[in-house]
N, C-alpha and C positions, 0 to 999 in steps of 0.2 A: 579513458578514465571509467570508473564505476559510479552508477548512480543506483538510490534505491527510490522506487515509485512505490509513494504509500497509497491506497487505493481505499477511499471512503465513500460510503454511500448509505443510504436509508435502507434498513432491511426489509422494512413494509413496502417498499417501492421496488426493490429487486425481486423479492420473494413473493411477489402480491400477485404473479399470475396476469399481468397484462400482456398483451401481445410485442409492445416493446421489450418490455423485461425479459419475456422468453427469448426475444431474438438476441438480447446482448447476449444472455447466458449461453445460448446456442453459438455464439463467436469467440468464446473465450477461449474453449480448446484448440481451435484451429489457429486463432491470433497468434496464442503463446507458441506452438509448433512451427508457424512461420519465423516467429522472431528467434526460437532457438535455432533453426535452420541456418539463419543468417548471421549468426554468431553474438547476437544483442543480448538475448536473455540468457544469464547466468543460473539463474534460480528464482523458483515462484513458491508461494504458498498461501494458500486462504486459511485465513482465522476464524474460529468458531465465535457465536456472536459474544458480545459483552457480560451477558448472564452468566456465563461460565468461567470469566475471567476474576482474577484474584489481584489486587492492588497491594505492594507489600513497600513500606518505610519503613526507616530506621530514624527515630528521633530523639536525643539525649540516650544512646545506647540501648533503645528498646525498639523491638519490631512490633509493627503492627499490620495486621492482613486485612482489609476490607473487601468484601465481595464485590463485583463489577468494576465497572472503570472509575477514575476520578470525577470527572462532569458527566453529566446527563446532558446529551445531545442526541438529535435524531439521526444525525450522519454518525457512523462510526467506523472505525479501521476495520475493514474488511479483509487486507491482506496485503502483501508486498510484491514487488518485482523487482530483483537485482539485475541490472542492465550494463553494458557496456557500450558507451559512446565515445566518440571524438571529441564533445563538447557540450557545453551546457543546451547550445541550440539542437543538437542531434538529440540528445536525451529527451528535451520538450516534444521533439516530433517523434519520436518513437512513443512517449508516454501518451501523444496526442491520438495514436492509434487503438489505445487499448479501450475494449469496447466498455467497461466501466466509466469511462469519462462522460458516455451518452447518459447516466443514470445519475450519477454522482461525481467525484472529482478524484483527481491524480496530483499528487503532491511529489515533485521531483528534487530530490535532495542528493548532493555530492557525497560519496563516501569519504571520510576523513582519511587525509593522507598523512600518516604519522610521522614521514620525513620532513615536512615542512612546521614551521612556529605555530603555535596555540593562537587562536584568534584572539587579537586585542579588543577587550570590552569597554 
């Protein structure tokens, strides 16, 4: 199964220069390399900070574009990792090894399997 690990953090904490933050940033590359070699990481990307984002909406046939994210929060989406895992438990175990979990959070979500029925809401 594939899962996306969405990485959230407060940029002031991650890029603030503390010894803990610097240690976490130093772990990121080697962590990714280990999990790629093990066949768990299929893809990963870091994102620029939200001040460079644009939020696009279509309402009543008209497009609007707004600078930045929809909601203002301290923690922002900083990147994602697409992983392969046997099940949700293994995906959570893999996500728990992500260095950014020490400073922010890692949200684990299964990738949609379009061969299955849509969720009933």
